[in-house]
C-alpha positions in Angstrom: 148.1 30.8 -71.5 145.2 33.1 -70.6 143.8 35.5 -73.1 141.7 38.5 -72.1 139.4 40.1 -74.7 138.9 43.7 -73.4 137.5 47.1 -74.5 138.6 50.7 -73.7 136.8 52.3 -70.7 135.6 48.9 -69.4 135.6 48.9 -65.6 135.3 45.0 -65.4 138.1 44.7 -67.9 140.4 46.9 -65.7 139.4 44.9 -62.5 140.1 41.6 -64.2 143.6 42.8 -65.4 144.3 44.3 -62.1 143.4 40.9 -60.4 145.6 38.9 -62.7 148.5 41.3 -62.3 148.2 41.3 -58.5 148.3 37.5 -58.6 151.1 37.3 -61.1 149.1 35.5 -63.8 150.5 36.0 -67.2 148.0 36.8 -69.9 147.7 38.1 -73.4 145.3 41.0 -73.9 143.4 41.5 -77.1 141.7 44.9 -77.1 138.6 44.7 -79.3 138.4 48.4 -79.8 142.0 48.4 -81.3 141.6 44.9 -82.9 138.0 44.6 -84.1 138.9 41.6 -86.3 138.7 39.5 -83.0 135.0 40.5 -82.3 133.8 37.6 -84.4 136.0 35.1 -82.6 134.5 36.3 -79.2 130.9 35.9 -80.6 131.8 32.4 -81.7 132.8 31.7 -78.1 129.2 32.7 -77.2 129.8 36.1 -75.7 129.0 39.7 -76.6 130.3 41.7 -73.6 133.8 42.3 -72.4 135.9 41.1 -70.7 136.1 37.6 -72.0 138.7 35.4 -70.3 139.8 32.4 -72.3 142.0 29.6 -71.1 143.0 26.2 -72.6 139.9 24.6 -71.0 137.1 27.2 -70.6 136.0 30.8 -71.4 134.0 33.1 -69.2 132.8 36.7 -69.3 132.8 39.4 -66.7 134.8 40.0 -63.6 134.6 36.7 -61.8 137.1 36.6 -58.8 136.3 33.0 -58.0 137.2 31.8 -61.4 140.2 34.1 -61.6 141.6 32.7 -58.4 141.7 29.2 -60.1 144.2 30.7 -62.6 146.8 31.8 -60.0 
């Protein structure tokens, strides 16, 4: 399962979700503006900027089409 930690008004978050939707990748979105209790979890992963994409084997930040292609 793919989890995306996103924020409101985040262009890279929107681009990441659009890419996954276009490529039919199922994901769970956690909006950090609406669920701030997850911010500490994102920091523990080593990130402080959205979006953060987490899979079973890795986590990365930002809009990274080359990594996202590997999920489809």
